[in-house]
C-alpha positions as CSV (number, residue, x, y, z in Angstrom):
1,M,18.8,25.4,-8.4
2,T,18.3,22.0,-9.4
3,D,20.0,19.2,-11.3
4,P,18.3,19.1,-15.2
5,I,16.0,15.8,-15.6
6,V,17.3,13.1,-17.0
7,L,14.2,10.3,-18.4
8,P,15.7,6.4,-18.2
9,T,16.3,5.2,-22.1
10,R,14.5,1.6,-21.2
11,T,10.8,1.2,-19.3
12,H,11.4,0.4,-15.7
13,I,8.8,-1.4,-14.4
14,V,8.1,-1.1,-10.3
15,A,5.2,-2.7,-8.1
16,V,4.4,-0.8,-5.1
17,A,4.0,-3.8,-2.4
18,N,3.3,-3.9,0.7
19,Q,1.3,-6.6,2.7
20,K,-0.5,-4.2,5.5
21,G,-3.3,-1.9,4.4
22,G,-3.1,1.8,5.0
23,V,0.6,2.2,4.5
24,G,0.0,4.9,1.1
25,K,1.0,1.9,-1.4
26,T,-2.5,3.8,-3.6
27,T,-1.1,7.5,-3.0
28,T,2.1,7.1,-3.8
29,V,1.2,5.3,-7.4
30,M,-1.1,8.1,-8.1
31,N,1.3,11.0,-6.8
32,L,4.6,9.9,-7.6
33,G,3.3,8.5,-11.4
34,A,2.0,11.9,-11.6
35,E,5.2,13.9,-10.6
36,L,7.2,11.8,-12.7
37,A,4.8,12.5,-15.6
38,N,4.7,16.2,-14.9
39,L,8.6,16.1,-15.1
40,G,8.7,15.1,-18.8
41,A,8.0,11.3,-18.5
42,H,5.5,8.9,-19.5
43,V,3.9,6.9,-16.9
44,L,1.4,4.1,-16.9
45,L,-0.2,2.8,-14.2
46,M,-2.2,-0.7,-13.8
47,D,-4.4,-0.7,-10.8
48,L,-3.8,-4.6,-9.3
49,D,-6.3,-3.8,-6.6
50,P,-10.0,-5.3,-6.4
51,Q,-11.2,-2.2,-4.8
52,G,-9.4,-0.2,-6.9
53,N,-8.6,3.0,-5.4
54,A,-6.1,3.8,-7.6
55,S,-8.7,4.3,-11.0
56,T,-11.0,6.0,-8.5
57,G,-8.8,8.5,-7.4
58,L,-7.8,9.5,-11.0
59,G,-11.1,10.0,-12.2
60,I,-12.1,6.6,-13.6
61,G,-15.7,5.7,-12.4
62,A,-16.6,2.2,-12.3
63,D,-19.2,2.8,-14.7
64,R,-16.8,3.3,-17.2
65,R,-14.1,0.7,-16.7
66,T,-15.6,-1.8,-19.9
67,L,-11.9,-3.0,-19.7
68,S,-9.6,-3.4,-16.9
69,I,-6.6,-5.2,-16.1
70,H,-8.8,-8.7,-14.9
71,D,-9.5,-9.0,-18.7
72,V,-5.7,-8.5,-19.8
73,L,-4.7,-11.1,-17.4
74,S,-7.5,-13.5,-18.4
75,G,-6.4,-12.6,-21.9
76,H,-9.9,-11.6,-22.9
77,C,-8.1,-8.0,-24.6
78,A,-4.1,-6.6,-24.8
79,V,-2.9,-3.9,-22.1
80,H,-3.3,-1.2,-24.7
81,E,-6.9,-2.0,-25.1
82,A,-7.4,-1.4,-21.2
83,I,-5.7,2.2,-21.3
84,F,-7.4,5.0,-19.8
85,E,-6.0,8.9,-19.8
86,S,-5.7,10.5,-16.1
87,P,-6.3,14.3,-15.4
88,V,-2.3,14.5,-15.6
89,S,-0.9,14.8,-19.3
90,A,1.1,11.3,-19.9
91,L,-0.1,9.7,-17.2
92,E,-2.7,6.5,-17.8
93,I,-4.6,3.9,-15.9
94,V,-5.2,0.5,-16.1
95,P,-8.6,0.4,-14.2
96,S,-9.1,-2.4,-11.5
97,T,-12.4,-3.6,-11.1
98,M,-14.0,-6.1,-8.5
99,D,-14.2,-8.9,-11.2
100,L,-10.2,-9.1,-9.4
101,S,-11.4,-10.7,-6.2
102,S,-11.8,-14.0,-7.5
103,F,-8.7,-14.4,-8.8
104,D,-6.5,-16.6,-7.0
105,L,-9.5,-19.1,-6.8
106,D,-9.7,-18.8,-10.6
107,M,-6.0,-19.3,-11.2
108,A,-4.9,-21.6,-8.3
109,S,-4.5,-24.5,-10.7
110,S,-3.2,-22.6,-13.0
111,Q,0.8,-24.1,-13.9
112,H,1.5,-20.9,-14.9
113,R,-0.3,-18.6,-12.6
114,L,3.1,-16.4,-11.5
115,H,3.6,-15.7,-14.8
116,L,0.0,-14.1,-15.9
117,L,0.7,-10.7,-15.9
118,V,4.4,-10.6,-17.0
119,D,2.5,-12.6,-20.2
120,A,0.4,-10.0,-20.6
121,L,3.0,-7.9,-20.3
122,S,5.5,-9.1,-22.9
123,R,2.1,-9.8,-25.4
124,N,1.9,-5.6,-25.4
125,S,5.7,-5.3,-25.1
126,D,6.2,-2.7,-28.0
127,H,3.4,-0.4,-26.9
128,L,4.9,-0.7,-23.4
129,E,7.7,0.6,-25.1
130,Q,6.8,4.3,-25.1
131,Y,6.4,4.5,-21.2
132,Q,9.4,5.5,-18.7
133,F,7.6,4.0,-16.0
134,I,5.2,1.6,-15.3
135,F,3.4,1.2,-11.8
136,L,1.6,-1.8,-10.3
137,D,-0.8,-1.1,-7.3
138,C,-1.0,-4.6,-5.3
139,P,-3.6,-5.3,-3.3
140,P,-2.8,-5.2,0.5
141,S,-2.0,-8.6,0.8
142,L,0.5,-11.1,-0.5
143,N,-1.8,-13.2,-2.8
144,L,-1.2,-14.2,-6.5
145,L,-2.2,-10.5,-7.7
146,T,1.2,-9.3,-5.3
147,L,3.2,-12.3,-6.6
148,N,2.1,-11.6,-10.5
149,A,2.7,-8.3,-9.7
150,I,6.1,-8.6,-8.0
151,V,7.9,-11.4,-10.4
152,A,6.7,-8.6,-13.3
153,A,8.2,-6.0,-12.5
154,G,11.1,-7.8,-10.4
155,S,11.6,-4.6,-8.6
156,V,9.8,-3.2,-5.6
157,L,9.0,-0.2,-3.9
158,V,7.8,-0.9,-0.4
159,P,5.3,1.5,1.7
160,L,6.6,1.9,4.9
161,Q,4.0,3.6,7.5
162,A,5.8,5.3,10.5
163,E,4.2,3.8,13.1
164,Y,5.0,0.9,15.4
165,Y,5.9,-2.6,14.4
166,A,6.3,-1.1,11.0
167,L,9.5,-3.1,10.2
168,E,8.4,-6.4,12.7
169,G,5.3,-6.0,9.3
170,L,7.8,-5.6,6.1
171,S,9.7,-8.6,7.4
172,Q,7.0,-11.3,5.6
173,L,7.4,-9.5,2.7
174,M,11.4,-10.0,2.5
175,L,10.9,-13.0,3.0
176,T,8.4,-13.3,0.1
177,I,10.8,-11.5,-2.2
178,D,14.0,-13.6,-1.4
179,R,11.5,-17.0,-2.0
180,L,10.6,-15.7,-4.9
181,R,13.8,-14.5,-6.1
182,Q,15.0,-18.5,-5.2
183,E,12.4,-19.8,-7.3
184,V,11.3,-17.6,-10.0
185,S,14.0,-15.0,-10.6
186,S,17.2,-13.8,-9.0
187,R,17.1,-10.4,-10.6
188,I,14.0,-9.3,-8.4
189,K,15.1,-6.4,-6.0
190,I,13.8,-4.1,-3.5
191,E,13.6,-0.4,-5.2
192,G,13.4,1.3,-2.4
193,V,11.3,1.8,1.0
194,L,9.5,5.0,1.2
195,L,8.8,6.0,4.7
196,T,5.1,7.6,4.9
197,M,2.5,9.4,7.0
198,V,6.2,10.4,8.7
199,D,5.3,13.5,12.0
200,R,8.4,14.2,13.0
201,R,7.4,16.5,16.3
202,N,6.7,12.7,17.6
203,R,9.0,10.4,18.9
204,L,8.5,6.9,17.6
205,A,7.7,8.5,14.2
206,R,11.2,9.8,14.4
207,Q,12.4,6.5,15.9
208,V,10.8,4.3,13.4
209,E,12.5,5.9,10.6
210,A,16.1,5.7,12.8
211,D,15.3,2.4,13.1
212,A,14.7,2.1,9.5
213,R,17.5,4.0,8.2
214,K,19.5,2.0,10.9
215,H,18.8,-1.7,9.5
216,L,18.1,-0.9,5.8
217,G,20.4,1.5,5.3
218,E,20.4,3.2,1.5
219,L,17.5,1.3,0.8
220,V,15.2,4.4,2.4
221,Y,14.7,6.7,0.1
222,K,15.7,10.2,1.7
223,T,12.8,11.4,1.0
224,V,9.7,10.8,4.1
225,I,6.1,11.5,3.2
226,P,4.8,13.4,5.7
227,R,1.3,13.4,7.4
228,N,-0.5,15.6,5.1
229,V,-4.9,16.2,5.8
230,R,-4.6,17.1,1.6
231,V,-3.2,14.0,0.6
232,G,-5.8,12.0,2.0
233,E,-8.5,14.8,0.6
234,A,-7.6,14.5,-3.4
235,P,-8.6,10.5,-4.3
236,S,-12.6,12.0,-3.4
237,H,-11.6,14.5,-6.2
238,G,-10.5,11.9,-8.3
239,L,-7.5,13.8,-8.4
240,P,-3.5,13.6,-7.4
241,M,-1.9,16.2,-5.6
242,L,0.0,17.5,-8.2
243,S,-3.9,18.8,-9.3
244,Y,-5.6,19.3,-5.9
245,D,-3.3,21.4,-3.7
246,P,0.5,21.6,-6.0
247,K,1.7,24.1,-3.4
248,S,0.9,21.6,0.0
249,I,3.7,19.7,1.6
250,G,2.5,16.3,0.5
251,R,2.9,17.2,-2.5
252,L,6.1,19.2,-2.9
253,A,7.1,15.7,-0.8
254,Y,5.7,13.4,-3.9
255,L,8.0,15.8,-6.7
256,A,10.5,15.6,-4.0
257,L,11.0,11.3,-4.3
258,A,9.9,12.0,-8.2
259,R,13.4,13.2,-9.1
260,E,15.1,11.2,-6.0
261,I,14.0,7.9,-8.3
262,L,14.7,10.0,-11.5
263,E,18.7,10.6,-10.1
264,N,19.1,6.8,-8.9
265,Q,17.9,5.8,-11.8
266,R,20.6,7.8,-13.9
267,L,22.7,6.5,-11.4
268,A,22.3,3.2,-11.8
269,T,22.6,3.3,-15.5
270,G,25.1,5.5,-16.0
271,E,23.0,8.1,-18.4
272,I,24.8,11.9,-18.3
């Protein structure tokens, strides 16, 4: 018997980031968001990757993206005006477009370049209070978009692929977070490290998991995401695993992660 679901009473904003590509950032944003929504939370995803994979993966084709996160960051519209429904009830998304590709160049001279997303969220705070979770899907680099997401969220979930040099690749992100703590806000923290694409039949994968738990301790989620072909197939159908293959091991892992995150939130806030 599972514990009863307790939803946060305040909006929890999480940036999902790792400067390395192909580690499962977008897959995690989509599927974790869908599972939390299915458990009763109201969830908003914000696609900050110019490739727009989270948008496509939730069925928001490029031709439908009349407004996007680029419009929000540039001040052309409010967050709530750029929100689209997804195939999952209570899961919504602000999509991305290729316009974001020039964001770093366009905003490099702005004195407030690290706070553009903070300002956009603040201007729409009344509307955003309805969400228990807001997930920010970051591009695979430590660029201005990723820094904006980390500063706005104050909390970073790091997907970590179970492969050689995985922990070494994490070090640059940790250094960047430490620098942002010193220069922008001391409240910025690692929400958790999620091991992805894990095949425990593989000796290297087992060793990476052991090393991660040894060096990072409780920062590493108990839940791991297994290597699963169905997880890779789902985005091409514009669906999260919850809708595409609800009985697959990949889907059940993301359900377990959603429950673990809700329990961590309950313990952190002392909510009963």
